[in-house]
N, C-alpha and C positions, 0 to 999 in steps of 0.2 A: 338545650335540647327540648325542654318542655315548651319554650316559646316557639320553636320551629314547628313542633307538633301542633301547637295551637293555631298557627297560621295555616298549616296544611289542612287541619280539620275544618277551619272556617272556609277556606277556599273550596275544598272538596264538597262541603255541605252546600255552599252556594250553587255550585255547578250541578250537583245531583238534584237539588231542589227543582231547578228549572228544566233539566233534561228529563226528569221523571214526569213533568207536567204535560199532558196532552194539550193540543191547541184549542183555543176558543176564540171566536171572532171578537176583536177588541179595537175600538177607535178607528173603525173603517178599514182595517187591514183584513185582506182575504185569507183563506187557508193557505197552506204551504204550496199547493198547486198553482197559486196565483203569483208566486214569487218569481222574479226574473232569473234567479240562480238558486241552486239547492242550499238549504240551511247550513249544511256542513261546510260548504264553500265559503259562505259568509263568515261563519265563526272561525274557521281556520285562517281565512284571510285577515280577519280583524286581529286575531291573536298574533299572526305573523307581522302585521304592521306595527303593533306595540313592541314586539321584540326587536324589530329592525330599528325603530325609533330609539330604543334604549341603546342599541349598539352604536348607532350614529352619534348619539349625544356623548358617548364615552370619549370620542376623539374630537368631535366638532364643537363641543361646549365645555371646555376645560375650566372656565371660570364663570362666576355669576354675572349675568347681563341684565336681568329683568329690573332690579332695583334702580339702577342708574337710568334705564330707559323709561321707567315709570314717572320720572320727573317731567318728561315731555317738554313742550315749548308753549309759551303763551300765545294765544291768538290776539289779533288787534284789539285794542281797548274798546273799540266800537262794539265788538261782539259782547263783551262783558256788560257794557252799559245797556245794550238792547235787551239783555237777559232780564233786567228788572221789570219792565212792563209785561214781559211774557210770563214771568212768575206770578205777578198779580192776577193777570187774566186766567192763567192756568188754575190758580187756587180758587177763584170764583167759580169757574166751570166745574171743578172737581167737587166743590160743595153742593152745587146744584145737582150734579149727578148722584152724589151720595143721598141727598134728600129724595130724589126720584126713586132710587133703588129701594131705600128703606120704606118709603110710603107705598110703593108698589107691592113690596113683600107682604104688607099687612092689609092693604085696601084694594089691591088689584085682583084679577082673576086668579083662582086657585090652580089653574092648569099651568104647569111649567112652560108649555109651548106658547102661551098667550101672555105671560108675565115677564117683564124685562129683568126681574131680579135674579133668577137662577143663571141665565146666560150671561147677564152683565157681570155677575160675581165670578162664576166658575170659568168662563171663557175669556171675556174681555179683560177682567181684572187679573185673575190668578195666572192665566197663561200669557195674555197679551202684554202685561206690564213686565213679566219676567223677560220675555224676548226683547221688548223695547229697551229695558235696562241694560241688557248685554250688548245691544247693538248701538245705542245712542249714549247712554250714561245714566246717572242716578235721577231719572225723571220723577220717581216717587218723592224725592226730597223737594222737588219743585211743586208737585201737585198735592202732596199729603194733606187731605182734609182733616185728619185727626190732629195734626200739628196746628192747622189753622184754627180749629175749634179750641185747642188748648191755649193758643196765643190770645184768642178773644176772651176766654175765661180768665186768663191771668190779668189782662188789662182791666176786666170788670172787677176782679178782686182788688186790684191796686186802686181803682177809682173808689170803690166802696170803703176800702180801708185806708184812705189817704190820711197820713199823719201817724199811722200805726205801723207795726212791723210788716214788711212786705213778704210775699209768698216765696216759695222755694226758688232759688236762682236756677237759671237754665244751664247748668254745668253738665256736660256729657258724662262726667265720671260719677254722678250721683245716682243712687238706686241700684238694684240688682240687675244683672245681665241675663241670669238664667230664665227670666220671665219670657224672653224672646222665643226660646224653644218651646216653652209651655203654651204660649199663646198661638204660635204657629201650629203646634200639634193639635190644638183645639179645632183649627180649621180643617186640617187634613182628616181628623177624626170625623168631622161632620160630613166631609166629602166622600170618604171611603169606608167608614165603619157604620155610620148611622143608617138606619133602615130606609129612610125616605129623605135623602139629602136634597132632592130637587123641589121638595115642598116649599112654596114661597113663605108660608107662615113659619115653618121651622127655621128657614134661613133668616127671616126677619128677626126672630127671637135671638138667634146667635149674633146677628149684627148689633143689636141693641146691647146685649151683654158685653160684647167685645168693645164697643165704644165706651160704655160706662167704665169698664175695668181699665182701659188704656188712658182715658181722661183722668180717672182717679190717680193712676200712677204718675201722670204728668203734673197733677196738682200736688202730689206728695213729694216728688223728687225733681220737679222742674221739666220743662220741655226737652232739655238735653237728654233726659232719660229715654225719650222716644227713639233716639238714634241708636241706642244700645240695648233697650229692653222691650221694644215693640217688634213683634215677629216679622211683619211685612217690611218695615223700614230696614231691619237688619238684613233680611234676605235680599231685597232689591239693591241695597247698598253693596252687598257682596257681589252680586251679578254685575253691577256697574263697574267692578274692577276689570272686567273683560272688555269694556267699551273703550273706544279711542278718545272720548271726550270726558272731561271732568273739570270741576272747579276747585282751585286750591284754597288754602286757608284765608287768603286775601280776597276771595271772591272772583278771581280772574279765571276765565275759561281757557283751558289748556288742551292740547292734543298730544297723544302718546301712542306708541305702537300697541296694537290690540293685545289683550291679556297680560301686558306688562304690569298692570296694576295689581296682579296677584301677589307680587313681591311685597306689597304693603298691607296685605290682609293682617289685621291685628291678631296676635296669638292669644286669644282669650277663650275660656271654656264655653261661654255663651255662643260665640261665633261657631265653634266646632259643632256644638249641639244642633244649631239651626241647620247647618249643611247636612248633617247626618239624618235629621228628621226628614228633610226634603228628599234625600237620596233613598232612604228606607221607605218612605211613603209611596214614591213613584214605583219602586220595586213591588210593593204590595199591590198597587193598583193593577200592574200587569198580572201578578200572581192570582189576584182575586177573580180574574176573567178566564182562568184556565179551568178545564174540567176537573183537575185535581182539587182545586179549592171549592168548586161547585159541588163535588162529592162530599167535601167536609161540611159545608153548610147545609146540604140536603134540602129539606123542605122547611127549614126554619124561617120564620118571618118576625117582624116586629122587633121587640127588644131582645129576643133570643138570638136573632140574626145579628143585631148590633153587638151583643156580647161576644159572639164567636169572631166577628170581624175585628173587634177591638183587640182581642187576644192575638189574632193574626197580624194586625198592624204593629202592635208592640213587639211581637216576636221578630218580624221582618226588620224593623228599625234596629232592634238589638243585634240581629245577625250581621247586618251591614256594619254596625258600630264595632262589633267584636272583630271582624276581619280587619278593619282599619287600625284599631288599637293594637291588635296582635302584631301587625306588620310594623307599626311604629315602635313597638317595644323591642322587636328584633333590631331595628335600626338604632335605637338608643343603646342597646347592649353593645353592638358592634362599634358604635361611635363613642361609647363611654359618656353618654349624656343622660340627663334625667328623663325618664319615660314620659311623664306628663308634659314636660316642656317640648319634647320632640313631637309628640302627637299634636300639640297645639301649633307648632311651627309648620307642620305639613298639612294642616287642615285646609289651607288655601288651595292645595292641589286638587281638592274634591269639588271646588266650585264649578269648573267647566264640566265635570262629570254630572253634577246635579242639573245643570242647564241642559246637557245632552239628554238626560233621562226625561226631563220635562218636554223637550221638543219631540223626542221619540214617542212618548206616550200620548201627548196631547196635540200633535200636529194636525191630524185629520179633524179632531174636534174643533180646533181653531179655524181651519179652512172651511168646514161645512157649517157647523153650528154658529160660527162667527157671522155668517151671512144672514142669519136670522135677525141680527141686530138692526139690519137695514129696515126691516119691517117694524120691529119693535120700537124704534125711536119715534115712529109716528103714532104708535098705540101702546105705550108702555104699560098701561093698566088693563089691557084687554077689553076695552069698552067700545070698540068699533070706531075709534077715532082714526083720522088720517092727517095728522098735523103737518107733515112735510111731504105728503104725496107719495110715500114709499110703503104704505101699509099692505099693498098687494104684492110686494116683492117676494119671490119664492127662491128657495135654496137650489142651487145648481149642483147636484150630486155627481155630475159628469166633469166637474172642474179638474179633478185629478183622478187618475186611475189607481187601482190597488198597487200596481207595479211602481208608479211614481212615489206613492206614499211609502212603500217598503224601502225604496232607495233613500229617501229622506231620513227615515227612521234609522236605518242601518248606518248611513253616513254620519248622522248626528252622534250616535254612540261612539263610532270609531274616532271621529275628529275630537270629540270631547275627551276621550281617554288619552289620545295622543297629546293634547294640550296639557292634560293632567300629568302625564309622564314628564313633559318638558318642565312644567312648574315645579314638580317634585325634585327633578334633577338639579334645577337651578338653585333651589333651596339647599339641597345636599352639598353642592360644591361651595356654597356660601358658608356653610357651617363646619365642614370638615376638609382635610386635605384630599386631593383628588382620588387617591387609591382607596381611602376609607369611605369616601362619598359613594364610590361605585358599589362597594360591598353592602352599604346600608340600603341600597335601592333594590336589591334582589327580591326581598319580601314585598316591597311596595309594588314591584312589577307583577309579582304573582297575584296580588290582590286586584290590580288593575285588569289583568287578563280574566280573572274570575268575574269581576263586575261586567266586563265586556261580553264574555260568552254567556253569562247568565242573562244579561239584558237582551241580547239578541235572541236567545232561546225563548224567553218569555214572549217577546214581541212578535217574532216571526214564526212561531209554531214549534217550540222545542219538544 
């Protein structure tokens, strides 16, 4: 009974939080009057879609399907062979881009509009690579400049220490996994809690610290640690489970049905923590733009503003985590399984929801601010250059209407949650007999509905 009350309290708290928040313009979305349909119709419709999906799955999906589908089929060997040169070129390009961004952060113009670093990191990297990973595959594994630097450092150490003991082997099981969530939280803290996140100098300092910490981790535990302990590598790898393309352990490129890779998400605490950090941080991003939160922060500036934002960010991540953990504890009790094991097993069902929140919150940012990169590639330091003849390019703010943006945002949240319901159901029928599996999913469905209604209410003017 206490577990059910806990789920109910978390669900109700999430809904009340966003329903009580008056709207504020965020990410290019207009006020409620600009929406193509009333908010109540969006939210009721979204909740109805989730319930209908759950009811259909009860009869149409009686046995697990995703794990067998995730094996996919190998593409012609020519594709795998061609991937080698592409990887080499991609790594060289990513190293150059990293060098440009870091140097621009310290030596470029201090205005965020004239410096490539803020838009390059917050838009092209943070949002663009997430979307690309989900659509194409684990592109960060191909491009990762941190891994490239770590590989170069390892070769240098082996060359200097020839004849002596070699450095840490590149075993993926070495080193802690909890660091992934901590490192990723440091980024979302800079973006959402720090009082001046777009300041190129502040961003540059964070970049240097992040590189030093991750390279030190790779030196201590081997490059394999980056795949389980570096925040962005873990996140982008999780989102790649949604993509149709992947490389198997033998390096062959394979194709599989979309989102079937969720069945192979490793049940590890570090993985679950990364997903919850992303989900909670995007929720706070929307909350921080409401008049409710603006009333909380008041006239605070500087580190006082950072302090209150940090509390809000931690609180929101904690609330999202509480709702998920409570639901999985109910499922564990019904299915007579270990609560922690159950929570980790169902963490993969949150991956499409995390992507949906990212698309919903940052879609207009990617469309509009992303256009600024066309001009900034010709003048990354704000020095008046025109290297590629694009420095005079201007942003077309008429590219998408507020109505189109609202449709994309609402659609992303609904589709992401439906995929999450499917993934959770598939995992349930894989772990329990059919009747038990259905009962374990009631609490998960309630949390999914709360996430959906809360996300729509924040985004579209709750």
